[in-house]
C-alpha positions as CSV (number, residue, x, y, z in Angstrom):
1,M,59.5,-7.8,-14.0
2,S,59.4,-6.1,-11.1
3,R,57.4,-3.7,-13.5
4,A,55.3,-5.7,-15.4
5,G,54.2,-5.4,-11.2
6,R,54.1,-2.2,-10.3
7,I,51.7,-1.5,-14.2
8,S,49.3,-4.3,-12.8
9,N,48.4,-3.2,-9.0
10,P,47.3,-0.7,-10.5
11,V,45.8,-1.7,-12.0
12,N,44.2,-4.3,-10.3
13,V,43.1,-1.7,-7.8
14,G,41.7,0.6,-10.6
15,I,39.3,-2.6,-11.3
16,A,39.0,-2.8,-7.4
17,V,37.5,0.6,-7.1
18,Q,35.4,0.5,-10.4
19,A,33.6,-2.1,-9.1
20,D,33.6,-1.2,-5.0
21,W,31.3,2.3,-6.7
22,E,29.4,-0.5,-9.1
23,N,28.4,-2.2,-6.0
24,R,27.5,1.4,-4.3
25,E,25.1,2.8,-6.9
26,F,23.5,-0.1,-6.7
27,I,22.8,-0.4,-3.2
28,S,22.2,3.1,-4.0
29,N,19.2,2.5,-6.2
30,I,17.9,-0.5,-4.2
31,S,17.8,1.4,-0.9
32,L,15.6,4.8,-2.7
33,N,13.2,1.6,-4.2
34,V,12.6,1.0,-1.7
35,R,12.0,4.4,0.4
36,R,9.4,4.3,-2.5
37,L,8.3,1.2,-1.7
38,F,7.7,2.3,1.4
39,E,6.0,5.6,0.7
40,F,3.1,4.1,-1.4
41,L,2.6,1.2,0.8
42,L,2.1,4.4,3.6
43,Q,0.9,6.0,1.1
44,F,-1.9,3.1,0.3
45,E,-2.2,2.3,4.3
46,A,-4.1,5.6,4.7
47,T,-6.0,6.0,1.6
48,T,-7.5,2.6,2.1
49,K,-8.6,2.8,5.9
50,S,-10.6,6.7,4.3
51,K,-12.0,5.2,1.8
52,L,-12.8,1.9,3.7
53,A,-14.1,4.0,7.3
54,S,-16.2,5.3,4.3
55,L,-17.5,2.7,2.8
56,N,-18.2,1.5,7.2
57,E,-20.4,4.2,7.6
58,K,-22.3,3.9,4.1
59,L,-23.2,0.4,4.9
60,D,-23.8,1.2,8.8
61,S,-26.4,3.6,7.9
62,L,-28.3,1.2,4.9
63,E,-28.0,-1.1,7.4
64,R,-30.0,0.7,9.8
65,K,-32.2,2.0,6.6
66,L,-33.0,-2.0,6.6
67,E,-33.5,-2.8,9.9
68,G,-36.6,0.5,9.9
69,L,-38.7,-0.5,7.1
70,E,-38.5,-4.5,8.5
71,V,-40.5,-2.8,11.7
72,Q,-42.2,-1.2,8.5
73,V,-43.1,-5.2,7.0
74,S,-43.4,-6.7,9.4
75,S,-46.2,-3.6,11.2
76,A,-47.2,-4.0,8.0
77,T,-48.4,-8.0,8.1
78,T,-49.4,-7.9,11.7
79,N,-51.6,-4.9,11.5
80,P,-52.8,-5.3,7.4
81,S,-55.8,-2.3,8.4
82,V,-52.8,-1.1,7.3
83,F,-53.2,-0.8,3.7
84,N,-57.2,-0.8,4.0
85,S,-57.7,2.7,5.3
């Protein structure tokens, strides 16, 4: 009986070590994927901010042009002689 105890003890230790390695590998994979996701999100944020800033500049330019056109239309409607020349 003592002999069976010795055999099962190393087997149990081996199983525990194998399970520990599998858990460590799983945790390592999760950590790597979390880092990759974080790096992607940082890159996505930077790209998005850049694109939004560019769009904002274009929108500001269009708004200024629209305001200029509104002034021209307003002055033309108040002074129709501009079209009669």
